[in-house]
N, C-alpha and C positions, 0 to 999 in steps of 0.2 A: 811187814813189806812197806807199805805205803808210807812208812814215815820215811826206810833207807831209800823209796822215790823220790821222796821230797829232797831228803838231804843229796840226791846226785842232782837232782834239778838244780839247787840252788850252787852247789858247786860248778856246776857250768855256767850258770849266770856270774859268776864271780871271774869267771875266765876271760871276760871279754868287756871293750870298755863301751861304755853309751855312747850311740851314736848323736851328735850334734846336730844343732838346726846348721852349723855351715857344711854339714857334712851331707844335709839332705840336700842343699843349694847348690853344691860345688861338684856332685859324684852323679855319675849316671844311674839311672834306677836298675840295673843288670847287674851293677859293681855294690850297690846297696845292698840287693838282694842275696848275691853270692856271700858277700862278708859274713852273712847269718849263718853260713853252712861250717865257718873255720871251729869254733867254739865245740860241736857237734859232728867234728870229723871222723871221728871213729865209728858213730854209730852210721855217717855216710858211706863210708868206706867198706863197714859191714854189709849195709843195705844194696849196697852194687856188687859187691864180691857174690853174695847171694842171688842174686837177678843175673851175673855172669853165669852162674852152675848154672840154673835155671834154664837158662838158653842154650846152654852146651848140652844137657840131657834133653830137650826137646830136638837140637839138631841132631843129637846121635841116635835117636829110635828108629828114626825113617831110614836109615842109612844101614842101620845095623839087622834090619826087616830084608831090607833089600839082599843082603848079604845072606842071610838065613835062607830066605825064598829059592835063590839062582846058585847056591854054592852048599851048604852045610847037608840044606833037606835031599836037594837031589844026589848030592854024592853019599847020603847017609853017615856024615859025620856028626852021630848022633849027643857022642859026648862033648863035640863044642859047641853043638847047638845047646844041649839043656844048663851048660855053665854059664855059656853068654846070657842065655834068660833067668837064671837065677840070677846073675850082674842086674840085668835090666829092672827085675823087681826091686833089687836092693837098691838100683839108683831110683828110681821112682819112691821110693819110699824114702829116700833122703831128700829128693824132690818136693815131698810132702811138707818135710821140717823146713827148708829153706823158704819154703811159702810163707810157712807159720814167722820164720823170723822175720822176712819182708812186712807181711803184715801188722807184726805187733812192734818191732823195734822199728821199723820205717815210718810207721806213723807216730811213734812216740820222737822219732826225729821230728818229722814235722810238726809236733805240738810244740819241741822246745823251741824251731825256729820262730814259730808263731807267737811266743809268749815274748821272747826276746823282741821281737818287731814290734808288737803292743806296748811291752814296756819305753820302747826309745820313742814310740811314736806319741805316748802320753806326755812323756818329757819333754816332745819336741811342741806338742799343743799346748804345753803349760809355758813356752818364750816366746810366744804369739802374742800380737796384741788385741786389745780390745776392738778393732775394726772390723779382724778376722771373725770374731764371733758375731760380730753386728751382720755379716754376709753369710752366715751358715748357721742354720740351726742345730739344735742339739741332737735331735732326733736322726740327722744327717750323720753327722759325727760320731753319733754312736754306731752308726751301721758302718761306717768304713773302720772302726775299731772291733767290730766284731762279725759280721755276716761277710766283708770282705776279707779279714784275716782267715776266716775259715778256709777259702780257696785257695790264698797264697798257701795256707799249710798242705793243702790237696797237691799244690804246685813243687812245693817243695819236697814233699815225699815220691810223687807219680812222675813229675814232670823228668827230671833226669834220670830216674829209673827206667821207664819207657822208652825213653828216648835211646838210653844203653842196650835196652834189649833188642829195641828194634835195630839198631843198626849193627850188634853182633848177628841176629837173627837173619838180617839181610847177606852180609857179607859170608856168612857162613852156610847160607842156602845157595848163595849164586860159587862159591867155592866146590861144593858139593856138585851142582850143577855140571861146572865144567869140566869136571873130574867124569862126571856120566855121559853128559852130550851135549858139545861147546856149542853148536849151533843153536840148540834150545835155548841154552842160558844167554845170549848173544841176543835173544827175541826180545826176553825178559827184562834183560838191559837196558832194551830200547822202551819198554813199558814204564818202566820204572819210574823216570824223568818227565813222561807226562802225569801219571800220579800224583807226583810231588809238585807240578804245578798248579794242577786243580787244589790239591789239600792248601797250598798256600795263597792263591786266591781265596777258597771258601776263609781259610783262616782271617782273612783282612774282615771280609765281612760279620764274621762271627764275632772278632773283637768288637764293633760298633755297636751289635746288637746286645753284645752282653753288658758293655760302658751303658748304655740306654735303659737296660734293665736294672742296673747297680744303682742308677741316679733315680730311678721310679722306686724300689726298693726303701733308699733314702727317703725319699721323701712320705709313702707310707710310714715308715719310723717316727719320723719328725710331727706326722698330725695325731700318732698314737700317743706319742710325748708329751705332745701340746694338751690332747685332750685327757691323758692321767694327772698329771702335773695339775689341770685345771679344774678337776672334777668338782671341788668343794663349789667353786663359782660357778659351773656349769648346773649343777643341783641345785643353788641357791635361787637362781633365774629361770631353773624349768626349761632348761636350753640342750636337754639332752638328744631332743630328734634332730636339732641344727649339727650338733657334734657327730651322731651316728650317721649322716648323711654326708658329711665332709669326710669323715675316716671310711665310706663305704666307696665314695669318689677316689680317693687314693688307692684303695683294694682293688678297685676296677683297673685303673690305670696301671698299677702293678703287673697285675695279671696280663694286660693285653701286651706289657712290656717282654714279660717273662715265655710269652706265645710266640711274640714277635723273636724272642731269641730262640726259641725251639725250631721253629721255622727255619732259620739261618743255620741252624746246627743239624739237623737232616739229614739237607744233601750233601753233607760234608759225611755224612758216618760211613755210606756204604765205598767210596774209595778208601776210606781207611782202612775198612774191613779187607777190601780186596789186596 
């Protein structure tokens, strides 16, 4: 099974052309990012389709519950009630299977996108001149190719999926509310733009804090890379204490940057969950 997975990955890799240095310089970042979806669009469509079905099942359950409490049970239509409840149980079993597909194949899609981006970035870095490497330390570049790309993997998988589920859920919930009580639905419609503005405002602050945290993470990776690559020289001159202090200082700076990022992120959590 492992060999089959590797073979499928290799098949996916051969389906697209490598991004060139000119492409990185002329294309917009979003266009570059979305171009990596194309070779794996089958998995992407599978992920989105399962997410859509999950959202539909979640929307149908409150509506079915309301109909059962206000119509089927008071009118003693037990045959309809138990038949629909059996279908609800089957729908939730299907929902569990859909979540498995989203969790496994969705993350597989993100991993394939990450591998494609890392391959093209490495090829791009080989085309860069020596002045680039004079200005950027090896540890920082390794951080760009590892830690930062992992977050792109999560974005490739969860970003479109969460956005699509949220859109379907909001539109579906508003449609149901308008069919039940349009005045209450209008109140919700007035509140949604306020929450949207708050989230967009906090997103800008979170982006700045996240960028600063990534820079500090790259700095500590650079210090660790420098310390490990020069460990023989450090031991030869008994300079372990100084190297440890430098690494500890970089670690403290990274910790403060991550803590600042969490402080920026925490106020954005309640509006998103509301």
